C-alpha positions as CSV (number, residue, x, y, z in Angstrom):
1,M,181.5,201.4,175.7
2,F,179.3,199.6,177.3
3,P,179.7,195.6,177.0
4,N,176.8,193.1,175.5
5,S,174.3,192.1,177.3
6,F,174.7,188.5,179.7
7,E,173.6,186.7,182.2
8,Y,175.0,186.9,185.7
9,I,174.7,184.0,188.1
10,A,176.4,184.6,191.7
11,P,177.0,181.0,193.2
12,T,177.7,180.7,196.6
13,T,179.6,177.4,196.9
14,L,182.8,176.2,195.4
15,G,181.0,173.0,193.7
16,E,178.3,175.2,192.8
17,A,180.5,177.8,190.6
18,V,182.1,174.2,189.2
19,E,178.8,172.8,187.8
20,L,178.1,176.0,186.5
21,L,181.1,176.5,184.7
22,Q,180.7,172.0,183.3
23,R,177.2,173.8,182.2
24,Y,178.2,176.5,180.6
25,G,181.7,176.0,178.9
26,Y,183.1,178.4,176.7
27,D,180.0,180.5,177.5
28,A,180.5,181.6,180.7
29,K,183.7,183.3,182.6
30,L,184.4,183.8,186.1
31,L,183.9,187.1,187.9
32,A,186.5,187.5,191.1
33,G,187.9,191.5,190.8
34,G,187.2,191.5,187.3
35,Q,190.1,194.3,186.6
36,S,190.8,192.3,183.4
37,L,187.8,190.8,182.2
38,L,185.5,193.8,182.6
39,P,187.6,196.2,180.8
40,M,187.7,194.1,177.9
41,M,184.0,193.5,177.9
42,K,183.5,197.4,177.9
43,L,185.7,197.6,174.8
44,R,184.1,194.5,173.3
45,V,187.3,192.5,173.1
46,A,185.5,189.9,175.4
47,A,181.8,189.1,175.2
48,P,180.8,186.6,177.8
49,P,177.2,185.4,177.6
50,I,177.0,184.3,181.3
51,L,179.2,185.8,184.3
52,I,179.7,183.2,187.3
53,D,180.8,185.6,190.1
54,I,182.2,184.2,193.0
55,N,182.6,186.5,195.6
56,G,180.3,185.1,197.3
57,I,182.4,181.6,198.2
58,D,183.2,182.2,201.3
59,E,186.2,179.1,201.2
60,L,187.6,181.3,198.4
61,K,188.6,184.0,200.8
62,G,191.7,184.2,203.3
63,W,195.0,182.9,203.7
64,R,196.5,180.5,206.2
65,E,199.4,178.4,206.6
66,E,199.2,174.8,206.4
67,N,201.4,171.4,205.1
68,S,204.3,173.7,204.9
69,F,202.6,176.1,203.0
70,L,200.9,179.7,202.7
71,R,198.1,179.0,201.6
72,I,196.5,182.4,199.5
73,G,193.0,182.5,198.5
74,A,191.3,183.1,195.3
75,L,189.6,186.5,196.3
76,T,192.6,187.4,198.2
77,R,192.8,191.3,197.0
78,H,196.3,193.0,196.3
79,S,195.6,195.6,198.7
80,E,195.0,192.9,201.8
81,L,198.7,191.5,200.6
82,E,200.2,194.9,200.5
83,H,199.2,195.8,203.9
84,A,199.1,192.3,205.6
85,A,201.7,193.5,208.3
86,E,201.7,189.9,209.9
87,L,203.1,188.7,206.8
88,R,205.8,191.0,205.6
89,D,208.4,189.4,208.1
90,R,208.4,185.7,206.2
91,Y,207.0,186.8,203.4
92,P,208.2,189.6,202.3
93,L,207.8,189.5,198.5
94,L,204.4,189.5,198.5
95,A,204.0,193.2,199.9
96,E,207.3,194.3,197.5
97,T,205.0,192.9,194.8
98,A,201.8,194.2,196.1
99,V,202.3,198.3,196.3
100,W,203.8,197.8,192.7
101,I,200.6,196.7,190.9
102,A,198.8,199.8,189.0
103,D,196.9,202.3,191.4
104,P,194.7,202.2,194.9
105,L,191.3,200.9,193.1
106,V,192.8,198.4,191.4
107,R,194.1,196.6,193.7
108,N,191.3,197.2,196.0
109,L,189.6,195.1,193.8
110,G,192.1,192.8,191.8
111,T,192.8,189.3,193.1
112,V,195.8,187.5,193.5
113,C,194.3,184.2,191.5
114,G,192.9,186.5,189.1
115,S,195.8,188.2,187.8
116,L,197.6,184.5,187.5
117,A,194.6,183.5,185.4
118,H,195.0,186.2,183.1
119,A,198.5,185.0,182.2
120,D,199.6,188.9,181.1
121,P,203.2,188.3,180.3
122,A,203.9,191.4,182.1
123,S,202.1,190.6,185.5
124,D,203.7,191.4,188.4
125,W,202.4,188.7,190.6
126,G,203.8,185.8,188.1
127,A,207.1,187.1,188.0
128,A,206.7,187.3,191.9
129,M,205.3,183.6,192.2
130,L,207.9,182.4,190.0
131,A,210.7,183.6,192.0
132,L,208.6,182.3,194.9
133,H,208.0,178.6,193.5
134,A,204.4,178.9,194.3
135,Q,201.5,176.2,192.8
136,V,198.1,177.1,191.7
137,E,195.7,175.0,193.1
138,A,192.9,174.4,190.5
139,V,189.4,172.8,191.3
140,G,187.1,170.9,188.5
141,P,184.7,168.1,187.8
142,G,187.9,166.0,188.4
143,G,189.0,167.2,192.0
144,K,191.3,169.1,193.0
145,R,195.5,169.2,191.3
146,Q,198.4,171.5,192.2
147,I,200.0,173.4,189.2
148,P,203.4,174.4,189.8
149,I,203.9,177.7,188.7
150,D,206.6,176.9,186.1
151,D,204.1,174.9,184.4
152,F,201.0,177.3,184.8
153,F,202.1,179.4,182.2
154,V,201.5,177.7,178.6
155,D,201.7,180.9,176.3
156,T,200.5,184.6,176.0
157,F,197.3,185.1,178.2
158,T,196.5,181.3,178.0
159,P,197.3,179.4,182.0
160,A,197.4,175.7,182.3
161,L,193.5,175.6,183.3
162,E,191.4,173.2,182.0
163,E,187.8,174.6,180.5
164,N,185.9,174.3,183.5
165,E,188.5,174.6,186.3
166,I,188.6,177.2,189.1
167,A,191.9,178.5,190.1
168,T,191.2,178.3,194.4
169,A,194.1,179.6,195.8
170,V,198.2,179.9,195.3
171,L,200.7,178.0,197.2
172,V,203.8,179.3,198.8
173,P,206.0,177.4,200.6
174,T,207.1,178.5,204.2
175,P,210.7,179.8,204.5
176,T,212.7,177.6,206.5
177,G,215.8,180.1,206.8
178,R,215.9,183.8,206.9
179,A,213.8,185.4,204.0
180,A,214.0,188.5,201.8
181,G,212.6,189.3,198.9
182,R,212.8,192.3,196.5
183,Y,210.2,193.4,193.2
184,L,211.1,196.2,190.6
185,K,210.0,197.4,187.8
186,I,210.1,200.3,185.4
187,E,206.9,201.3,183.9
188,R,206.4,204.5,181.4
189,K,204.4,206.0,184.0
190,A,202.5,204.9,187.8
191,G,200.6,202.4,187.8
192,D,201.1,201.1,184.1
193,F,202.5,197.6,182.8
194,A,205.9,197.3,183.2
195,I,208.4,197.6,181.0
196,A,210.8,195.0,182.5
197,G,210.6,193.5,186.0
198,L,211.9,191.6,188.0
199,A,211.5,189.9,191.5
200,I,213.6,188.2,193.5
201,H,213.8,186.0,196.9
202,V,216.1,184.7,199.0
203,E,216.4,182.4,201.9
204,L,219.7,182.0,203.9
205,D,220.6,179.6,206.7
206,S,222.5,180.6,210.3
207,D,226.0,180.6,208.1
208,G,224.4,183.1,205.8
209,I,224.5,180.7,203.1
210,V,221.6,181.0,200.3
211,T,219.7,177.9,200.9
212,V,216.9,178.8,197.8
213,A,217.1,181.7,195.2
214,G,214.7,182.9,192.7
215,F,214.4,184.8,190.0
216,G,210.9,186.0,188.1
217,I,211.2,188.3,185.3
218,C,208.1,189.4,183.5
219,A,207.5,191.9,180.3
220,C,210.7,189.6,178.6
221,G,208.8,187.2,177.1
222,P,205.6,185.3,175.5
223,V,205.1,184.2,179.5
224,P,206.9,185.2,182.7
225,L,209.6,183.9,183.0
226,R,212.4,182.0,185.2
227,G,216.1,183.2,185.9
228,K,217.2,179.8,186.2
229,R,220.9,180.1,185.8
230,A,220.8,182.6,188.3
231,E,219.2,180.6,190.7
232,E,221.5,177.2,190.3
233,Y,224.5,179.2,190.4
234,L,223.3,181.3,193.5
235,L,222.5,178.3,195.8
236,G,225.2,177.7,198.3
237,K,227.3,181.0,197.9
238,K,227.5,183.6,200.3
239,L,225.8,187.1,199.1
240,T,229.0,188.9,198.4
241,P,229.6,191.4,196.0
242,E,231.5,189.0,193.3
243,T,228.3,186.0,193.7
244,I,226.4,189.7,193.1
245,E,228.2,191.0,190.0
246,A,228.1,187.5,188.4
247,V,224.4,186.9,189.2
248,S,223.1,190.1,187.5
249,R,225.0,189.4,184.2
250,L,223.4,185.4,184.1
251,V,219.6,187.4,185.0
252,P,219.2,188.5,181.5
253,E,220.4,185.2,179.9
254,D,216.9,184.0,180.7
255,S,214.5,186.6,179.5
256,D,213.5,186.8,176.1
257,P,212.4,190.5,175.0
258,T,211.0,192.0,171.9
259,D,211.9,195.5,170.6
260,D,208.6,197.7,170.8
261,L,207.4,201.2,171.5
262,R,208.5,200.8,174.9
263,G,212.3,200.2,174.3
264,S,214.1,197.7,172.7
265,A,215.6,194.0,173.5
266,E,219.0,195.5,174.7
267,Y,217.6,198.1,176.5
268,K,215.2,195.4,178.6
269,R,218.4,193.1,179.5
270,D,220.2,195.7,180.8
271,V,217.4,196.7,183.2
272,L,217.2,193.6,184.1
273,R,221.0,193.2,184.7
274,V,220.7,196.3,187.0
275,F,217.4,195.6,188.9
276,A,219.3,191.9,189.9
277,K,222.6,193.8,191.4
278,R,220.4,196.7,193.1
279,G,218.0,194.0,194.2
280,L,220.3,191.3,195.6
281,S,222.6,194.6,197.2
282,D,219.2,195.9,199.2
283,I,218.7,192.3,200.3
284,A,222.5,191.7,201.2
285,K,222.4,195.3,203.5
286,E,218.7,193.9,204.7
287,L,219.8,190.4,206.1
288,Q,223.1,192.1,207.6
289,G,220.8,194.5,209.7
290,E,221.1,197.5,207.6
291,V,218.0,200.2,206.9
292,V,217.7,200.3,203.1
293,L,215.9,203.2,202.3
294,R,213.6,203.2,199.1
């Protein structure tokens, strides 16, 4: 199908884009990668009268480290993080997650902030940014604000953005110790949405003690969820087999899956348990200098 007719506007500054959103309100939708919006428009599930294309706004492109954060601009494509060799050592979970997203065509067009703003319960980036304890930067008529990722997913497909706000960046805390990460998901076929997914981020001090722990769960609730119990248990401990086993049992306790055509709730909890054990075991080996095949 073809989308309904619409007016196309391409601002070149962030201020202009905010002003356009303020002027047109709910009649307007932002276009970045378009990998969620355009398919819905073709199916006529969405029919915005006005599209505001933000791809010409240079200040939304690229990433940089500032004020103890990695600032990832809103127009950063999935594939850019997948192939960013300079980020792999300090922010390993970014590439780990990006490679799992859809297919190369989608990764070359889709954006990290666009994926987060879509607020899909099965969002790969939703799980990853929860594990990384990230914040979303938003700009609107009232200025700039930072939204903790825990507060960003209000409900299914409902982000904590005001009508005339733009998600301009995601802010990832800079690791203070040795960092490692894993993203694991099970899907019906390559490139599909997750049946269940788990993102893990761990930082260790010089003694091998966990100083930062993050677990993000996707496709197992109305929004991406944090594995709080597992995080609290893991902090201050070493990654021993006994600790990993205990954590793997805690991760599913913070999930809220339902039975559907892709699997039962019990099955999805079992998947999360296995993923937690597998991911943490790989992280422990990697941080000890072992080569981990995957």
